[in-house]
C-alpha positions in Angstrom: 0.0 0.0 -0.1 1.4 3.3 -1.0 1.2 6.3 1.3 -0.7 9.2 0.5 2.0 11.2 1.6 5.6 12.2 -0.4 8.2 10.5 1.8 10.0 13.7 2.5 7.2 15.3 3.9 5.7 12.3 5.9 7.7 13.2 9.4 6.4 16.4 9.3 2.3 15.6 8.8 3.0 13.4 11.5 4.5 16.4 13.9 1.3 18.2 12.5 -1.3 15.3 13.3 0.1 14.7 17.0 -0.2 18.3 17.7 -3.4 18.5 16.4 -4.4 15.2 18.7 -2.7 16.9 22.1 -4.3 20.1 21.2 -8.3 18.8 20.6 -7.6 16.9 24.0 -6.2 19.5 26.1 -9.0 20.7 28.5 -8.6 24.3 30.1 -8.5 24.0 34.1 -8.5 26.8 36.3 -6.2 27.1 39.5 -7.3 26.5 42.5 -8.1 29.4 44.8 -5.3 29.8 47.5 -7.0 30.0 51.1 -5.8 33.1 52.7 -4.3 33.1 56.2 -6.2 35.2 58.4 -5.7 35.3 62.5 -8.5 36.3 64.2 -7.5 39.8 66.1 -7.9 39.2 69.6 -10.3 41.7 71.3 -9.6 44.6 73.3 -10.3 42.8 76.7 -7.7 39.8 75.5 -10.6 37.7 76.3 -12.3 35.2 74.0 -15.0 32.4 74.1 -14.7 30.7 71.1 -15.2 26.9 69.5 -12.5 25.1 68.1 -13.9 23.0 65.1 -12.8 20.9 62.2 -13.0 24.1 59.9 -10.0 25.6 61.6 -6.8 24.9 60.8 -5.1 21.3 60.2 -2.2 21.0 62.4 -1.2 17.7 60.5 -1.5 15.6 63.7 -5.0 14.8 63.3 -6.2 18.2 64.7 -6.8 21.4 64.1 -5.8 25.1 65.8 -7.6 28.4 65.8 -4.9 31.5 65.7 -5.5 34.6 67.2 -3.7 37.8 66.4 -2.0 39.9 69.1 0.3 43.1 69.1 2.8 42.9 71.9 5.9 45.7 73.0 9.7 44.7 74.0 9.8 44.2 77.5 5.9 43.0 77.9 5.8 40.1 80.3 2.2 38.0 79.6 0.1 35.0 80.9 -1.9 33.2 78.1 -4.6 31.1 80.1 -6.3 28.7 77.8 -9.3 26.7 79.1 -11.7 23.8 78.2 -14.1 21.3 79.1 -14.0 19.7 75.9 -10.6 18.8 74.9 -6.9 19.0 76.4 -5.6 22.2 75.4 -2.2 23.0 74.1 -1.5 27.3 73.9 1.2 28.3 71.7 3.1 31.8 71.0 4.3 32.4 67.7 6.4 35.5 66.2 4.7 36.5 62.9 7.2 34.4 61.0 5.9 31.5 62.4 8.7 30.8 65.3 7.8 29.3 68.7 8.6 32.0 71.4 6.6 29.2 73.9 4.2 26.8 74.7 2.2 24.9 77.4 0.2 21.7 77.5 -0.8 21.5 81.3 -1.1 23.9 83.6 0.3 24.0 87.1 -2.8 22.8 88.6 -2.7 19.2 87.5 -5.5 20.2 84.9 -5.6 19.7 80.8 -6.0 23.3 80.8 -2.8 25.4 79.8 -0.7 28.5 81.3 1.6 30.1 79.4 3.9 33.0 80.8 6.5 34.8 78.2 8.8 37.8 78.2 8.1 39.5 74.8 11.9 40.4 73.2 10.8 42.3 70.0 8.1 44.6 69.5 5.4 43.3 66.8 2.7 41.0 66.0 2.6 37.8 67.5 0.0 34.6 67.0 -1.5 32.7 70.2 -2.5 29.5 69.0 -4.9 27.3 70.2 -5.3 23.6 69.6 -6.3 20.1 71.0 -3.1 18.0 72.2 -2.7 15.1 69.2 -6.1 14.5 69.0 -9.1 15.4 66.9 -11.0 16.8 69.6 -12.8 19.9 69.1 -15.3 22.4 71.0 -15.6 25.2 73.4 -12.7 27.0 74.9 -11.7 30.4 76.9 -8.7 32.2 75.8 -7.3 34.8 78.0 -4.4 37.1 77.8 -3.2 39.1 80.9 -0.4 41.8 80.4 1.7 41.1 83.5 4.6 43.8 83.3 5.9 45.9 80.8 9.8 46.9 81.4 
């Protein structure tokens, strides 16, 4: 059987049909919307009653976290108290770049509530992270940040 294409043009026709096949089968895809990270500003009284849920930030350990934004000054000494009857709490204080300044799992009273003390070296925005200890627990909690002393 003879080819309908002259021998010297055969490679060009193969490239043309290959390109047409690929272009006809390509389906346009929209980019996925990126989730924007927006920590919740801590109210002026530095207290909040809230709920940790499965819609919060996944921790990678099977649990979830909720973040609160607070402005602190160099020399501030603070106490962060986190209590819940629904889950074993962990509280973390992080610099805006994600560096952990301090964290606490269980408070000094032997309960599963958390109490963190920290001295702030640099002025700026900080994140207070509320999460459950190594579990997928969720539920209501109370968070309170107190400025103990400024140097």
